[in-house]
Structure formats: structure tokens, C-alpha cells
C-alpha positions as CSV (number, residue, x, y, z in Angstrom):
1,M,70.0,-36.9,-20.3
2,S,66.9,-39.1,-19.7
3,D,63.4,-37.9,-20.9
4,T,61.7,-39.7,-18.0
5,P,59.7,-37.2,-15.9
6,T,60.7,-36.7,-12.4
7,P,58.2,-38.3,-10.1
8,R,56.4,-36.2,-7.4
9,S,57.5,-36.7,-3.9
10,A,55.4,-38.9,-1.6
11,A,54.7,-35.8,0.5
12,D,53.1,-34.1,-2.6
13,V,51.2,-37.1,-3.9
14,A,49.5,-37.8,-0.6
15,P,47.8,-34.4,-0.2
16,R,46.7,-34.4,-3.9
17,A,45.1,-37.8,-3.3
18,M,43.5,-36.6,-0.1
19,L,42.1,-33.6,-1.9
20,A,40.7,-35.8,-4.7
21,L,39.2,-38.1,-2.2
22,A,37.5,-35.2,-0.3
23,K,36.0,-33.9,-3.6
24,H,34.8,-37.4,-4.5
25,L,33.1,-37.8,-1.0
26,H,31.5,-34.3,-1.4
27,G,30.2,-35.2,-4.8
28,A,28.8,-38.5,-3.4
29,G,26.9,-36.6,-0.7
30,R,29.2,-37.8,2.1
31,S,29.8,-34.3,3.4
32,Q,30.9,-35.2,6.9
33,E,33.7,-37.5,5.7
34,A,34.7,-35.0,3.0
35,A,35.0,-32.3,5.7
36,E,37.1,-34.5,7.9
37,A,39.4,-35.3,5.0
38,L,39.8,-31.6,4.1
39,R,40.6,-30.6,7.7
40,S,43.2,-33.4,7.9
41,L,44.7,-32.1,4.7
42,L,44.8,-28.5,6.0
43,S,46.4,-29.6,9.3
44,L,49.2,-31.0,7.2
45,Q,49.2,-28.2,4.6
46,P,47.6,-25.0,5.9
47,G,48.8,-23.1,2.9
48,D,46.9,-25.1,0.4
49,A,44.6,-22.6,-1.3
50,E,42.7,-25.3,-3.3
51,A,41.9,-27.2,-0.1
52,H,40.5,-24.1,1.6
53,L,38.4,-23.5,-1.5
54,A,37.1,-27.1,-1.5
55,L,36.2,-26.7,2.2
56,A,34.5,-23.4,1.5
57,L,32.3,-25.0,-1.3
58,L,31.4,-27.9,1.1
59,L,30.4,-25.5,3.9
60,H,28.5,-23.3,1.5
61,D,26.5,-26.3,0.4
62,Q,25.7,-27.2,4.0
63,G,24.4,-23.6,4.6
64,R,27.1,-22.8,7.1
65,L,27.7,-19.4,5.6
66,P,30.0,-17.7,8.1
67,D,32.3,-20.7,8.1
68,A,32.2,-20.9,4.4
69,E,33.0,-17.2,4.1
70,A,36.1,-17.7,6.3
71,A,37.2,-20.6,4.1
72,Y,36.7,-18.6,0.9
73,R,38.7,-15.7,2.3
74,A,41.5,-18.0,3.5
75,S,41.8,-19.5,0.0
76,L,41.8,-16.0,-1.6
77,A,44.5,-14.8,0.9
78,L,46.7,-17.5,-0.4
79,R,45.6,-17.2,-4.1
80,P,44.1,-13.8,-4.8
81,D,44.1,-14.4,-8.5
82,H,41.4,-17.1,-8.3
83,A,38.5,-15.6,-10.2
84,E,36.1,-18.5,-9.4
85,A,36.7,-18.1,-5.7
86,H,35.9,-14.4,-5.8
87,K,32.6,-15.2,-7.7
88,R,31.6,-18.0,-5.3
89,L,32.3,-15.6,-2.4
90,G,30.1,-13.1,-4.1
91,N,27.3,-15.6,-4.3
92,L,27.6,-16.3,-0.6
93,L,27.4,-12.6,0.2
94,M,24.3,-12.2,-1.9
95,Q,22.7,-15.0,0.2
96,Q,23.5,-12.9,3.2
97,E,22.0,-9.8,1.6
98,R,25.4,-8.1,1.9
99,F,25.0,-6.6,-1.6
100,A,27.7,-4.0,-1.5
101,D,30.3,-6.7,-0.4
102,A,29.0,-9.0,-3.1
103,E,29.4,-6.3,-5.7
104,Q,33.1,-6.0,-4.8
105,A,33.6,-9.7,-5.0
106,Y,32.1,-9.9,-8.5
107,K,34.2,-7.0,-9.6
108,Q,37.3,-8.8,-8.4
109,A,36.3,-11.9,-10.3
110,L,35.7,-9.8,-13.5
111,A,39.0,-8.0,-13.1
112,L,40.6,-11.5,-13.5
113,N,38.2,-12.8,-16.1
114,A,36.2,-10.1,-17.9
115,Q,34.5,-12.7,-20.1
116,D,32.7,-14.4,-17.3
117,A,29.0,-14.0,-18.2
118,D,27.9,-15.5,-14.9
119,A,29.9,-13.0,-12.8
120,L,28.5,-10.2,-14.9
121,G,24.9,-11.4,-14.4
122,N,25.5,-11.8,-10.7
123,L,27.1,-8.3,-10.5
124,G,23.9,-7.0,-12.2
125,R,21.8,-8.6,-9.5
126,S,23.9,-7.1,-6.7
127,L,23.6,-3.7,-8.2
128,Y,19.8,-4.2,-8.7
129,A,19.5,-5.1,-5.0
130,Q,21.1,-1.7,-4.2
131,Q,18.6,0.0,-6.6
132,R,21.5,1.2,-8.9
133,L,19.3,0.4,-11.8
134,S,21.3,1.9,-14.7
135,E,24.5,0.1,-13.6
136,A,22.5,-3.1,-13.1
137,A,21.0,-2.9,-16.6
138,L,24.5,-2.4,-18.1
139,A,26.0,-5.4,-16.3
140,S,23.0,-7.6,-17.3
141,H,23.1,-6.4,-20.9
142,L,26.8,-7.3,-21.1
143,A,26.2,-10.7,-19.7
144,V,23.6,-11.4,-22.4
145,T,26.0,-10.0,-25.1
146,L,28.6,-12.5,-23.9
147,R,26.1,-15.3,-23.8
148,P,23.0,-14.8,-25.9
149,D,21.2,-17.8,-24.3
150,Y,21.6,-16.4,-20.8
151,V,17.9,-16.0,-20.1
152,E,18.4,-15.3,-16.4
153,A,20.3,-12.2,-17.2
154,Q,17.7,-11.2,-19.9
155,V,15.0,-11.5,-17.2
156,D,17.2,-9.3,-15.0
157,V,17.3,-6.6,-17.7
158,A,13.5,-6.8,-17.9
159,C,13.2,-6.3,-14.2
160,V,15.3,-3.1,-14.4
161,L,13.2,-1.8,-17.3
162,R,10.0,-2.6,-15.3
163,D,11.3,-0.7,-12.3
164,L,12.1,2.3,-14.5
165,G,8.5,2.3,-15.7
166,R,9.5,1.1,-19.2
167,L,6.8,-1.6,-19.3
168,P,6.6,-2.2,-23.1
169,E,10.4,-2.8,-23.3
170,A,10.2,-5.0,-20.2
171,E,7.4,-7.0,-21.8
172,A,9.3,-7.4,-25.1
173,T,12.5,-8.5,-23.3
174,L,10.6,-11.1,-21.3
175,R,8.8,-12.5,-24.3
176,T,12.1,-12.9,-26.0
177,A,13.5,-14.8,-23.0
178,I,10.4,-17.0,-23.0
179,A,10.8,-17.7,-26.7
180,K,14.4,-18.8,-26.0
181,C,13.5,-20.9,-22.9
182,P,9.7,-21.6,-22.6
183,E,10.3,-23.7,-19.5
184,Y,11.9,-20.9,-17.4
185,A,9.3,-20.2,-14.8
186,D,10.9,-16.9,-13.6
187,A,10.4,-15.4,-17.0
188,H,6.7,-16.1,-16.9
189,F,6.4,-14.9,-13.3
190,N,8.1,-11.6,-14.1
191,L,6.0,-11.2,-17.3
192,G,3.0,-11.5,-14.9
193,I,4.3,-8.7,-12.8
194,V,4.8,-6.4,-15.8
195,L,1.3,-7.2,-17.1
196,E,-0.2,-6.6,-13.6
197,K,1.5,-3.2,-13.4
198,A,0.0,-2.4,-16.8
199,A,-3.5,-3.4,-15.4
200,R,-3.8,-6.2,-17.9
201,F,-5.0,-8.5,-15.2
202,S,-6.3,-11.3,-17.4
203,E,-3.0,-11.7,-19.2
204,A,-1.1,-11.4,-15.9
205,E,-3.2,-14.2,-14.5
206,G,-2.3,-16.4,-17.5
207,S,1.5,-15.7,-17.0
208,Y,1.3,-16.5,-13.3
209,R,-0.6,-19.7,-14.0
210,E,2.1,-20.8,-16.5
211,A,4.8,-20.0,-14.0
212,L,3.1,-22.2,-11.4
213,K,2.6,-25.0,-13.9
214,L,6.4,-25.0,-14.3
215,R,7.1,-24.4,-10.6
216,P,4.1,-25.5,-8.5
217,D,6.0,-25.0,-5.3
218,A,6.6,-21.2,-5.8
219,V,4.8,-19.5,-3.0
220,A,5.4,-16.0,-4.5
221,G,3.6,-17.2,-7.7
222,Y,0.4,-18.1,-5.7
223,N,0.5,-14.8,-3.9
224,N,0.8,-12.8,-7.1
225,L,-1.9,-14.8,-8.8
226,G,-4.1,-14.2,-5.8
227,N,-3.4,-10.4,-6.0
228,V,-4.4,-10.4,-9.6
229,L,-7.6,-12.2,-8.9
230,Q,-8.4,-9.7,-6.2
231,Q,-7.8,-6.8,-8.5
232,S,-10.1,-8.6,-11.0
233,G,-12.9,-8.6,-8.4
234,R,-12.6,-12.4,-7.7
235,P,-11.8,-12.5,-3.9
236,L,-13.2,-15.9,-3.4
237,E,-10.8,-17.4,-5.9
238,A,-8.0,-15.3,-4.5
239,A,-8.6,-16.7,-1.0
240,E,-8.3,-20.2,-2.3
241,V,-5.1,-19.4,-4.0
242,Y,-3.6,-17.8,-0.9
243,R,-4.6,-21.0,1.0
244,Q,-2.6,-23.0,-1.5
245,A,0.4,-20.7,-0.7
246,L,-0.1,-21.3,3.0
247,A,-0.3,-25.1,2.5
248,L,3.2,-24.9,0.9
249,N,4.6,-22.6,3.6
250,P,2.5,-21.9,6.7
251,S,5.2,-19.5,7.9
252,A,4.9,-17.1,5.0
253,A,3.7,-13.8,6.5
254,P,2.7,-12.3,3.1
255,S,0.4,-15.2,2.4
256,H,-1.4,-14.7,5.7
257,Y,-1.7,-11.0,5.1
258,N,-3.0,-11.5,1.5
259,L,-5.6,-14.1,2.7
260,A,-6.7,-11.6,5.4
261,T,-7.3,-8.9,2.7
262,A,-9.3,-11.4,0.5
263,L,-11.5,-12.4,3.5
264,R,-12.2,-8.7,4.2
265,A,-13.2,-8.3,0.6
266,L,-15.6,-11.2,1.1
267,D,-17.1,-9.3,4.1
268,L,-15.6,-11.9,6.6
269,P,-13.7,-9.6,9.0
270,H,-13.7,-12.1,11.9
271,E,-12.1,-14.7,9.7
272,A,-9.6,-12.2,8.4
273,E,-8.4,-11.1,11.9
274,P,-6.4,-14.3,12.8
275,H,-4.5,-14.1,9.6
276,Y,-3.5,-10.5,10.2
277,R,-2.3,-11.6,13.6
278,S,-0.5,-14.7,12.2
279,A,1.4,-12.4,9.7
280,L,2.4,-10.1,12.6
281,A,3.5,-13.1,14.8
282,L,5.8,-14.2,12.0
283,K,7.0,-10.6,11.2
284,P,6.3,-8.1,14.0
285,D,7.4,-5.1,11.9
286,Y,5.0,-6.0,9.0
287,F,3.5,-2.6,8.7
288,D,1.0,-3.4,6.0
289,A,-0.4,-6.1,8.3
290,Q,-0.4,-3.6,11.2
291,F,-2.3,-1.1,9.2
292,G,-4.7,-3.7,7.8
293,L,-5.5,-5.1,11.3
294,G,-5.8,-1.5,12.6
295,T,-8.5,-0.6,10.1
296,L,-10.2,-3.9,10.6
297,L,-10.5,-3.4,14.3
298,L,-11.7,0.2,13.9
299,S,-14.4,-1.1,11.5
300,L,-15.5,-3.5,14.3
301,G,-15.6,-0.7,16.9
302,R,-12.5,-2.0,18.8
303,F,-10.9,1.4,18.9
304,E,-8.3,1.0,21.6
305,E,-6.0,-1.4,19.7
306,G,-7.3,-0.2,16.3
307,W,-6.1,3.4,16.8
308,R,-2.7,2.3,18.0
309,L,-2.2,0.1,15.0
310,F,-3.6,2.8,12.7
311,E,-0.5,4.9,13.5
312,S,1.5,2.4,11.4
313,R,0.6,4.4,8.3
314,Y,3.6,6.6,9.2
315,A,5.9,3.6,8.5
316,L,4.5,2.8,5.0
317,P,6.3,4.6,2.1
318,R,3.2,4.2,-0.2
319,F,1.3,6.7,2.1
320,L,1.7,10.4,2.2
321,H,1.9,10.2,6.0
322,Y,5.4,8.6,5.6
323,K,6.6,11.5,3.6
324,T,5.0,14.0,6.0
325,K,6.9,12.6,9.0
326,A,10.2,12.7,7.0
327,M,9.6,16.3,5.8
328,L,8.5,18.1,9.0
329,P,11.5,19.2,11.1
330,L,9.4,19.0,14.3
331,P,8.8,16.2,16.9
332,Q,5.6,14.4,16.2
333,W,3.2,14.6,19.2
334,Q,3.0,11.2,20.9
335,G,0.4,12.0,23.5
336,E,2.6,13.7,26.1
337,S,1.4,16.8,27.9
338,L,0.6,19.8,25.7
339,E,0.6,22.2,28.6
340,G,2.2,25.5,27.5
341,R,3.2,24.1,24.1
342,S,2.6,25.3,20.5
343,L,1.0,22.6,18.3
344,L,0.9,22.5,14.5
345,V,-2.0,20.4,13.2
346,W,-1.1,19.2,9.7
347,Q,-3.6,18.1,7.1
348,E,-2.3,15.1,5.3
349,D,-5.5,13.3,4.7
350,G,-8.6,14.1,2.6
351,L,-11.0,17.0,3.0
352,G,-13.6,14.8,4.5
353,D,-11.2,13.5,7.1
354,V,-10.4,17.0,8.2
355,I,-14.1,17.8,8.6
356,Q,-14.9,14.5,10.4
357,F,-11.9,14.8,12.9
358,G,-12.0,18.6,13.2
359,R,-14.1,18.0,16.4
360,Y,-10.8,17.2,18.1
361,L,-9.4,20.8,17.7
362,P,-11.2,22.2,20.8
363,L,-10.0,19.2,22.8
364,L,-6.4,19.7,21.8
365,K,-6.6,23.3,23.0
366,A,-8.4,22.2,26.2
367,A,-5.5,19.7,26.8
368,G,-3.4,22.7,27.6
369,A,-1.8,23.7,24.3
370,K,-0.7,27.3,24.4
371,R,-1.3,27.6,20.7
372,V,-3.0,25.4,18.1
373,D,-2.5,26.3,14.4
374,M,-4.0,24.2,11.7
375,V,-2.5,23.7,8.2
376,C,-5.1,22.7,5.7
377,A,-6.3,23.4,2.1
378,S,-7.4,26.9,1.5
379,S,-10.9,25.7,0.5
380,L,-11.4,24.9,4.2
381,H,-10.1,28.1,5.7
382,R,-13.4,30.0,5.9
383,L,-15.2,27.0,7.2
384,F,-12.8,26.6,10.1
385,A,-12.2,30.3,10.7
386,N,-14.4,30.4,13.9
387,V,-13.8,26.9,15.2
388,E,-13.1,26.9,18.9
389,G,-9.5,26.2,19.8
390,V,-8.0,27.2,16.5
391,D,-5.6,30.1,16.8
392,A,-4.6,30.4,13.1
393,L,-5.1,28.7,9.8
394,L,-2.2,28.3,7.4
395,T,-1.7,26.8,3.9
396,H,0.9,24.1,3.6
397,D,3.3,26.5,1.8
398,A,2.9,29.3,4.4
399,A,3.5,26.9,7.2
400,K,6.9,25.9,5.9
401,A,8.3,29.3,6.8
402,Q,7.1,29.0,10.4
403,Y,8.2,25.6,11.6
404,G,10.4,27.3,14.3
405,D,7.2,28.6,16.0
406,Y,6.0,25.2,17.1
407,D,7.0,22.6,19.6
408,C,5.5,19.6,17.9
409,W,3.0,18.6,15.2
410,T,0.2,16.1,14.8
411,S,-2.5,14.9,12.4
412,L,-6.1,15.2,13.4
413,L,-6.4,11.4,12.7
414,S,-3.8,10.8,15.4
415,A,-5.8,12.7,18.1
416,P,-8.1,9.7,18.9
417,V,-5.3,7.4,19.9
418,H,-3.6,10.1,22.1
419,L,-6.9,11.3,23.7
420,G,-8.1,7.7,24.3
421,T,-11.3,7.7,22.1
422,T,-13.4,4.6,22.4
423,I,-16.6,3.9,20.5
424,D,-18.5,5.2,23.5
425,T,-16.5,8.4,23.9
426,I,-16.5,9.8,20.4
427,P,-16.7,13.6,20.7
428,P,-19.8,15.3,19.4
429,A,-19.7,16.6,15.8
430,N,-21.5,19.9,16.3
431,Y,-18.5,22.2,16.1
432,L,-19.2,23.9,12.7
433,Q,-21.8,26.5,11.9
434,A,-23.0,27.9,8.6
435,D,-22.2,31.5,7.8
436,E,-25.4,33.5,8.2
437,A,-24.8,35.9,5.4
438,R,-24.1,33.2,2.9
439,A,-27.0,31.1,4.1
440,A,-29.2,34.1,3.5
441,H,-27.8,34.4,-0.1
442,W,-28.6,30.7,-0.8
443,R,-32.1,31.1,0.8
444,E,-32.9,33.8,-1.7
445,R,-31.2,31.9,-4.6
446,L,-33.3,28.8,-3.9
447,A,-36.5,30.7,-3.4
448,A,-36.1,32.3,-6.8
449,A,-35.3,29.1,-8.6
450,L,-37.4,26.4,-7.0
451,P,-41.1,26.0,-5.9
452,P,-41.9,25.9,-2.2
453,G,-41.4,22.5,-0.6
454,P,-38.6,20.2,0.6
455,R,-35.2,20.3,-1.0
456,I,-32.7,17.4,-1.3
457,G,-29.0,18.0,-2.1
458,L,-27.3,15.4,-4.2
459,V,-23.7,14.3,-4.8
460,W,-23.2,11.1,-6.9
461,K,-19.5,11.1,-7.6
462,G,-16.4,11.5,-5.4
463,N,-12.9,12.6,-6.2
464,P,-11.7,10.4,-9.1
465,R,-8.2,10.2,-7.6
466,H,-9.5,8.3,-4.5
467,H,-8.2,4.7,-4.5
468,N,-11.8,3.3,-4.3
469,D,-13.6,5.8,-6.4
470,A,-14.5,3.3,-9.2
471,H,-16.6,1.5,-6.6
472,R,-17.9,4.3,-4.3
473,S,-19.1,6.6,-7.1
474,L,-22.3,6.1,-9.0
475,N,-22.1,5.6,-12.8
476,S,-24.3,8.7,-13.4
477,L,-27.0,10.9,-11.9
478,S,-29.6,8.5,-13.5
479,S,-28.8,6.0,-10.8
480,L,-30.7,8.3,-8.4
481,L,-33.8,8.5,-10.6
482,P,-36.1,6.7,-8.2
483,L,-35.8,9.5,-5.7
484,W,-37.8,11.7,-8.1
485,S,-40.8,9.7,-7.0
486,I,-40.9,11.6,-3.7
487,P,-43.8,14.0,-4.2
488,G,-43.3,17.7,-3.8
489,V,-39.5,17.6,-3.5
490,S,-37.0,19.7,-5.4
491,F,-33.4,18.5,-6.1
492,V,-30.3,20.6,-5.9
493,S,-26.9,19.4,-7.3
494,L,-23.9,19.9,-5.0
495,Q,-21.7,18.0,-7.4
496,K,-18.5,19.8,-8.4
497,G,-15.8,19.1,-11.0
498,Q,-16.1,17.5,-14.4
499,D,-19.1,15.4,-13.3
500,E,-21.0,18.6,-12.7
501,D,-21.7,18.8,-16.5
502,E,-24.4,16.1,-16.1
503,A,-26.2,18.2,-13.6
504,Q,-26.3,21.2,-15.9
505,R,-28.0,19.2,-18.6
506,P,-30.6,17.1,-16.7
507,Q,-33.2,15.0,-18.4
508,A,-36.7,16.5,-18.6
509,F,-38.0,13.7,-16.3
510,Q,-35.2,14.4,-13.8
511,P,-35.2,18.1,-13.1
512,L,-32.7,19.6,-10.7
513,L,-31.0,22.9,-9.9
514,A,-27.2,22.7,-10.6
515,L,-25.3,24.9,-8.1
516,G,-22.0,23.1,-7.8
517,H,-20.3,25.6,-10.1
518,E,-21.4,28.5,-7.9
519,L,-19.9,27.1,-4.7
520,T,-16.6,28.8,-4.0
521,D,-15.4,26.8,-1.0
522,F,-16.6,24.6,1.9
523,A,-18.0,27.5,3.8
524,D,-20.2,28.2,0.8
525,T,-21.2,24.6,0.6
526,A,-22.1,24.6,4.3
527,A,-24.3,27.6,3.9
528,L,-26.2,26.0,1.0
529,I,-26.6,22.7,2.9
530,D,-28.0,24.7,5.7
531,Q,-30.9,25.6,3.5
532,L,-31.7,22.1,2.4
533,D,-33.8,19.4,4.1
534,L,-31.8,16.4,3.3
535,V,-28.5,15.4,1.6
536,V,-28.1,12.2,-0.3
537,C,-24.5,11.4,-1.4
538,V,-21.8,8.9,-1.9
539,D,-19.0,8.5,0.5
540,T,-17.3,11.9,0.1
541,S,-16.6,15.1,2.0
542,T,-20.1,16.4,1.5
543,A,-21.4,13.6,3.8
544,H,-19.2,14.7,6.6
545,L,-20.0,18.3,6.1
546,A,-23.8,17.8,6.1
547,A,-23.8,15.5,9.2
548,T,-21.4,17.8,11.1
549,L,-23.9,20.6,10.5
550,G,-26.6,18.4,11.9
551,K,-28.4,18.1,8.5
552,P,-30.0,14.7,7.9
553,C,-27.8,12.8,5.5
554,C,-28.1,9.5,3.6
555,V,-24.7,8.1,2.5
556,L,-24.4,5.4,-0.1
557,L,-21.6,2.9,0.6
558,P,-20.1,0.4,-1.9
559,Y,-19.9,-3.3,-1.3
560,H,-16.2,-3.3,-2.2
561,D,-13.9,-1.9,0.4
562,P,-16.2,0.4,2.4
563,D,-14.2,2.7,4.5
564,W,-13.4,1.6,8.1
565,R,-15.0,4.8,9.6
566,W,-18.6,3.6,8.7
567,L,-18.1,0.5,10.9
568,H,-19.0,-3.0,9.8
569,G,-22.6,-3.7,9.0
570,R,-24.1,-0.7,10.6
571,S,-26.9,1.4,9.2
572,D,-26.1,4.3,11.5
573,S,-22.9,6.1,12.5
574,P,-21.6,6.7,16.0
575,W,-19.7,9.6,14.5
576,Y,-23.0,11.3,13.6
577,P,-25.6,9.6,15.7
578,C,-28.4,12.1,15.1
579,A,-27.9,13.0,11.4
580,M,-26.5,10.1,9.4
581,R,-28.1,7.0,7.9
582,V,-26.0,4.5,6.0
583,F,-27.2,2.6,2.9
584,R,-25.0,-0.2,1.6
585,Q,-24.7,-2.1,-1.6
586,P,-25.8,-5.7,-1.0
587,R,-23.4,-6.9,-3.6
588,E,-20.9,-5.5,-6.1
589,G,-22.4,-3.0,-8.6
590,N,-25.9,-3.1,-7.1
591,W,-26.8,0.5,-6.4
592,S,-30.5,0.0,-7.1
593,A,-31.2,-1.6,-3.7
594,P,-29.7,1.2,-1.5
595,V,-31.3,3.9,-3.7
596,E,-34.7,2.1,-3.4
597,A,-34.2,2.0,0.4
598,I,-33.4,5.7,0.5
599,L,-36.6,6.3,-1.5
600,Q,-38.7,4.5,1.1
601,A,-36.9,6.3,3.9
602,G,-37.5,9.6,2.2
603,L,-41.1,9.0,1.6
604,E,-41.6,8.2,5.3
605,W,-39.5,11.1,6.5
606,F,-41.1,13.8,4.3
607,A,-44.5,12.5,5.1
608,A,-43.8,13.1,8.8
609,Q,-42.4,16.6,8.2
610,S,-44.2,19.9,7.8
611,P,-43.7,21.5,4.4
612,R,-40.8,24.0,4.1
613,V,-41.9,27.5,3.6
614,A,-39.7,29.1,0.9
């Protein structure tokens, strides 16, 4: 018997040569010729699994994903034990964001080759995309165990740890990855995210800059760097970084949105507006941009479009409004007729918001509602007990047992859009009155503790949980010291909470009567304010309460992110045209200028008033 191998038939040799030629053409960048060769081969041998796979790889490289998927599946139908084909199919499905399908493809690949670190790493990414964090961490850990130099999977582990709130572990994992591969830009980028979440903004900036040095075309890197610069109080630099991102990709909606926020921080609202609109033109359902543009327009007095866009807060998971809408088992009122219907008014915003927009309660009842019940904090109940149009006041817990009694619900801050409020048709604020008995109590209390003469109520700090409290609150009571130059005036502290301690131990040169600890609720505060001549406060609920009662009020506003309701650049407020004056910081951190302006206004105002008789 001869040992000479039996030669392949001509019919077999030709297809093998044709497949080799097609692969060579693909590798040489001659994709069209490669595709023609593969289709010719498949017309001769439609059952050739390797040819289907080669075609799938070619189409995948060309970005023709549906055609590539069909070719992968044709190959796998002929050869279901091809682990690499399953993995490649998984990669394609990941590109299409079909994460559950990709997961199954990677699991098929791993069932055939459990030692494939790449397939494990990719499985981890598909699980991460589905927010199955524990499973994602396990897959990525296994990938690193199989291949210790697999820094991509190590970064994936860090991302899971970050999302689980385990920031120190995430940081350590990323630093290990960087030590193994210092030139891996994604590791530096993700370290920046971890450090940013830890509020270590200077270090985060350094990581983002290192990532951009390695990958200067990474738009996300510029956006994140800009965000850190903004959080560091450097909006001018942030704006320039966002412009670099837009130079790389003018169609990146987040870059337009971020630039708009930076321009607003620079007090350039008219320059910010077109970037909000560009973001929305590129991505109409960009709810952050809708909300940002809405508040911008409201601050400019362009209420019609502003109120409509302001409703986008219900589509943003970071806001309580989103959770309220999901929780309440009632239709949300959308402006349809209220005739004969029962309406539940639900407090989901701050105490000051309720006081400012409580003026809409009589209008809701006048619109035909059979019943208007308001759900709000118990500290507001006595204050709102006699408000026209309110049938009952409930706590949030009590309301949960009565949902079936109502036809629909709304927030007070949605009333303006449905009732068509413009800057010229803001309802008057005079809907609250102080309780006479409590006012008499405070009249006697003040007369016993203070000399005759004018009295100024003070609040210098807001709720520390407010997102902008670090900027809107004064450092201490001493910031208001110049006001003690007004002759013949006594000062009363309305400050409540932990910052009230300062009022109870005033300096000898800054005497005041601390009454915050004696105030039981907002009705009590209203009665005390009724006995004062003027209120000076930061942007907090006391400002709205004083002005609603018609008491002259000076409100101090920060340079950084002043609330939209005060309108851009105005020293008055159309919400309180007869009672409110607005005093703004001219620049970040400078409270001395507005306090000095209040001093001069106070000197003029009290000089024109008759002395109060105690």
C-alpha cells in the first residue's frame, strides 16, 4: 500500500482557494472584491459554514449589521459548535444594544470554550448594560483571573464597584489597572469618574486630562473634564472645554447641553439658549435639556414656553417629581376641565414653593373643581387652614389611604402652565393672613423683650439639604453686621435649626432676640412676621412667607445659580410686586455688596417711616 496522500478533488481545492483569496482581499482592504468572491463561493457551496462566517466578518467590518447578523446565524446553523462565531455575534448584538441577546451569544461561546477570557469580559459588559451588577462583577473577575493582564476587564470590575457605591475599591482597582497599562485611556477616564463622585475634583481633573492626553479625540473626556471644572467653580474654563468637545463632534447633544449650563453659570443666558435648542434638535427627548431650557426661559420672563418645558421634571429620575408620578395611582391633571371633579394637590417641592404657588388654590377651585384637597407637610397645615378654595389638608401618609376619593392630582407648580400664567397675569400673593391670637402673643413677647422702635427679622441660612445651599446661605450672622448701623432698630432672629445656636449667643456688638426655637410651625412664623417692620433673609421659605403676607422683604441672592423664580437681573419680583426687593451678589462669594445695599435701603426706608409704637 502506498503512503502517498490522496489528493483533494478539484471541486474541493477550488472553493478552498476561493475562500483564501476572499480572506486575502478582505485583509488588503479590498472589501467589494472579497464580498463578490464569497458570494460566488456560497452560490457554489451554500453549506460552507466558514464562508458564511468570513462574509459575516466582512459585513460586520463594513457596519452592515443586519446583513452581518444573518451571515453569522447562517454559519452557526451549519456549525453550532463554533465558539468564535458565537462570540463575534455577541459583539455585533452589543453594538445594536441588544444586551440580553448578546448575553446568550457569549454564554454559548463559553459553553464551548470556558477558558475564553475575551468572551467572559464581553459577557460582563452585557450584564453590566442590563444593570445586573453582581453577575457582571463575577464575569469580569473571572476574565481577569484567566488573563491577569486583561486591563479592560479590570476596568469593568471597577465600574461595577463604582456603581455599587464602593468607591475606595473601585479606585484601587483602577490604579492597579493603570500600573499594568499606563497608556490605557479608559482606565484614567474611569478613575476620573470615581474621583468626581468622591468630590475630589482636583484629582478627577488630573485623571481626565491624562485620559485626553492619551485619547485627544474622546468627546466624553472633554465633557467630563468640563463638568469637573464647573463643580470647581471654573465655568469659564469649562465652557472652553465644552467648545473643544463640539469642535470634535458638533452633533453631540450632551456637549451642547453642558456648554449651555456653563454659559448660564457665567450669567450669559441669551448665549446659553441656542445651545439648549441645539441639544434638543439633535435629541428631542433630552429631558435635562428641556428642563434647563424651561428654567432659563422662566428666568427671562418667557413663561408660555418655559412653563411647558418645566413639566419635563416629571421625566427625570433624579427628581422627586418622577417618583411622585410613578407612585400616585391617579391620572395627572393636564389642564382639562375640572368641572365637578375632585382634585388632589400634592406637595412634592419645597416649603417655599408651596407658599409661593399657594395663590393658585383659589383659582383651581374657581375652575370648577368640586373638591380641592391639599397634601403638604404638617408644618404648613395651620397656615393653610383658612385658605380660600381648600376643602381639606392632609399629610402625605394620610392621603395614601384616600386615593380613591379623587379624580386626578396635580402639583401647585403645574398650575401656571394649565392656567396660562404669563408674566403679566401672575395672580396676586395676598391669600394668607396671620392668626390674630398668635400675632397678639408675639406683640406682647416683643414688647417685653425689646425697646420701642422698628424691628427687623433675620434669616441667614437655608436648608442645608438644598442643592445650592453652599452658595445661597451666608457663612454666619456676622455677614449681616453692617445692618446694626441702622439707628433705633431691634433685630429678631427667625433662624431655625442647628444654625439657630449662633443667634442664641450673639456678640455684644450685634444684639438680637432669638425666637426661632419658639416657633412651632409656619402659622406661628407668619404671626411673628406680622409684628415686624422688615424681613431680611436669604433665598428660603421665609422670604415667600413674608412677601405673601405683604411684609417688606429684602432677599439676598447668590451669584452662583440663582433660582429661576427671581428672574434674570431684576431687583424686584413680579411675584411680589409690592413687598419684595432683590439684592444680588455681584460675584461669587461677595455678600458685602448686597448687605451694604440693604443697609442703605434700610436707612432710607426707616427714615421715611413713623416710629413703631410698642
